[in-house]
ROSE-722972 format. One record per residue (C-alpha): residue in three letters; x, y, z. Coordinates in steps of 0.001 Angstrom, whole numbers, padded with zeros to 6 digits, always signed. Layout:
# ROSE-722972
ALAXYZ
...
***
This chain:
# ROSE-722972
UNK-073339+094823+062056
UNK-071636+093531+065217
UNK-074031+090586+065469
UNK-073562+089834+061774
UNK-069788+089532+062237
UNK-070300+087249+065250
UNK-072621+084954+063261
UNK-070206+084841+060331
UNK-067298+084021+062664
UNK-069344+081305+064399
UNK-070085+079614+061050
UNK-066398+079638+060091
UNK-065262+078333+063486
UNK-067880+075574+063375
UNK-066578+074462+059983
UNK-063038+074170+061330
UNK-064323+072290+064393
UNK-065969+069820+062038
UNK-062623+069232+060327
UNK-060977+068688+063718
UNK-063568+066099+064731
UNK-063035+064369+061418
UNK-059349+063879+062161
UNK-060260+062305+065484
UNK-062482+059714+063787
UNK-061946+059645+060028
UNK-064093+056517+059649
UNK-067222+058500+060525
UNK-066490+061416+058176
UNK-068316+061385+054848
UNK-067865+063693+051846
UNK-070106+064916+049042
UNK-069709+067508+046319
UNK-071898+068901+043580
UNK-074079+071853+042591
UNK-076648+073944+044434
UNK-079244+076158+042762
UNK-080952+078670+045037
UNK-083266+081649+044762
UNK-083094+084551+047211
UNK-086171+086729+047543
UNK-087002+089692+049721
UNK-087537+093434+049847
UNK-084763+095997+049500
UNK-085267+098968+051791
UNK-083505+101969+050249
UNK-084929+104612+052546
UNK-088200+105782+054124
UNK-091040+104874+051812
UNK-088650+103537+049197
UNK-088529+099761+048851
UNK-088769+097233+046059
UNK-088993+093503+045619
UNK-085693+091742+045033
UNK-084954+088294+043685
UNK-081802+086648+042402
UNK-080814+083142+041353
UNK-077399+081834+042352
UNK-075531+078680+041364
UNK-072863+077399+043730
UNK-070306+074636+043725
UNK-070917+072775+046986
UNK-068607+070715+049181
UNK-070326+068913+052034
UNK-068341+067187+054806
UNK-070483+065535+057477
UNK-069558+063757+060666
UNK-071730+060974+062119
UNK-071782+061416+065886
UNK-074461+058738+066444
UNK-074970+055787+064126
UNK-076284+052222+063878
UNK-076620+049757+061004
UNK-079268+051686+059063
UNK-079317+055267+060333
UNK-077263+058062+061827
UNK-077277+061560+063217
UNK-074694+063836+061634
UNK-073366+067366+061809
UNK-072171+068902+058577
UNK-071320+072048+056658
UNK-072514+072147+053010
UNK-070244+075029+051999
UNK-070974+076728+048683
UNK-069204+079262+046475
UNK-070190+080620+043087
UNK-069583+083252+040441
UNK-071554+084082+037321
UNK-073467+086601+035204
UNK-076879+088006+036084
UNK-079209+090054+033904
UNK-081845+092584+034850
UNK-085328+091403+033856
UNK-086389+095033+033304
UNK-083737+095845+030711
UNK-080554+094839+028964
UNK-078331+095547+031967
UNK-076081+092730+033237
UNK-073802+092242+036217
UNK-071278+089906+037782
UNK-072442+087901+040789
UNK-070237+086418+043497
UNK-071623+084500+046442
UNK-070700+082133+049214
UNK-072780+080101+051633
UNK-071738+078979+055138
UNK-074407+076747+056713
UNK-074119+074345+059635
UNK-076679+071518+059743
UNK-077704+068551+061875
UNK-079358+065719+059932
UNK-081049+062422+060598
UNK-079937+059999+057862
UNK-081523+056667+057010
UNK-080691+053994+054442
UNK-078301+054705+051580
UNK-075084+056486+052679
UNK-076360+056981+056217
UNK-073097+055338+057318
UNK-069927+054271+055559
UNK-070935+050602+055849
UNK-074555+050950+054712
UNK-075090+049263+051325
UNK-078759+050186+050768
UNK-079684+051510+047340
UNK-082198+054052+048634
UNK-082335+056376+051614
UNK-082971+059895+052738
UNK-082395+062586+055322
UNK-084029+065537+057008
UNK-082533+068137+059257
UNK-082262+071669+060566
UNK-079487+074188+060772
UNK-078378+077778+060592
UNK-076863+079467+057555
UNK-075027+082621+056522
UNK-075013+083739+052889
UNK-073096+086600+051284
UNK-073953+087860+047815
UNK-072442+090646+045731
UNK-073586+091933+042328
UNK-071251+094375+040600
UNK-070508+095895+037191
UNK-074205+096634+036793
UNK-075703+100116+036503
UNK-079041+098977+037874
UNK-078476+095854+039925
UNK-075524+096754+042168
UNK-076128+094888+045407
UNK-073944+093876+048310
UNK-075746+092143+051106
UNK-076046+089132+053324
UNK-078696+086854+054707
UNK-078699+084577+057719
UNK-081206+082541+059632
UNK-082544+079083+060483
UNK-082917+076542+057699
UNK-084854+073328+057132
UNK-083743+070628+054696
UNK-084632+067196+053387
UNK-083797+064917+050500
UNK-083230+061466+049042
UNK-080110+059402+048415
UNK-079636+056800+045729
UNK-077008+054098+045302
UNK-076453+050970+043244
UNK-074953+047528+043668
UNK-073385+047962+040214
UNK-069595+047798+040429
UNK-069275+050963+038353
UNK-070719+052965+041272
UNK-067898+051733+043516
UNK-069992+052271+046650
UNK-070792+055898+045816
UNK-074222+057517+045681
UNK-076250+060541+044617
UNK-078141+062994+046818
UNK-081078+065119+045634
UNK-082221+067597+048254
UNK-083932+070880+048979
UNK-083828+073460+051751
UNK-085557+076626+052902
UNK-083860+079359+054919
UNK-085710+082120+056746
UNK-083872+085452+056580
UNK-083746+087252+059924
UNK-081940+090123+061578
UNK-080713+091929+058454
UNK-082029+094950+056601
UNK-083153+092938+053578
UNK-084289+089701+055274
UNK-083778+087602+052159
UNK-085533+084237+052236
UNK-083872+081405+050339
UNK-085137+078251+048690
UNK-082535+075917+047243
UNK-082045+072584+045492
UNK-078902+070507+045243
UNK-077480+067496+043470
UNK-074462+065955+045212
UNK-072156+063061+044456
UNK-071558+061063+047639
UNK-068099+059565+048020
***
C-alpha cells in the first residue's frame, strides 16, 4: 500500500511538472483530447484457493498535453501525460446485475513522433509515434450486488499509433490521432493487464 501511494503521488507530481515546463516554453507544448476505450483483465484473488477471472471495459475522456524536449523539422521526442477520467454503467455477463463504474488513468509517457503533428510547424498529412511509459489506473464499481470492485493497476506501458492531417482549410492545422497501448499490471494483488485504443483530436 505504501508503494502504491508513492507511485500515485509520482504520477500526479510528474503531471504538474509537465505543466510547469509548458509555461517555460509554450511553443513546444501540444494538446490533444478525445476518447479512450480500454479493457482490463486479470484474476481477482479473494482468499486462499478462491480466485476468478476478471474483465471490465472502461471508456474515458482523455486530455493529452505533451512537451517536445527534442525536435527537428520532421520529428521530435516528447514527454506527455494522457490523463483519462470516466464514469458509466456496467452489467454482469452472468446475470441481470448492473453497477456504476468510475475510473481515472494517470500515465506518463515518452514518445518518438514523426511526420504529422510531430512539431507545431510540421505540415505533413501523415505521421505516427511510438513510445513507452508508466501508468497508474484506479477503477471502482459500485451499486452492484455481484460486481462490487475497488482496485488499482500500475505498471509499464507500450504505445504506438498514427496521426492524420489535411491541407484543407477546414482542418485549420489540426489533426487526428489513432493509437493503441498495452500496460502490464505489476505489484498489486490483482495485477490487471490493460489494452486500450484511443481517438484524439490534435490541436
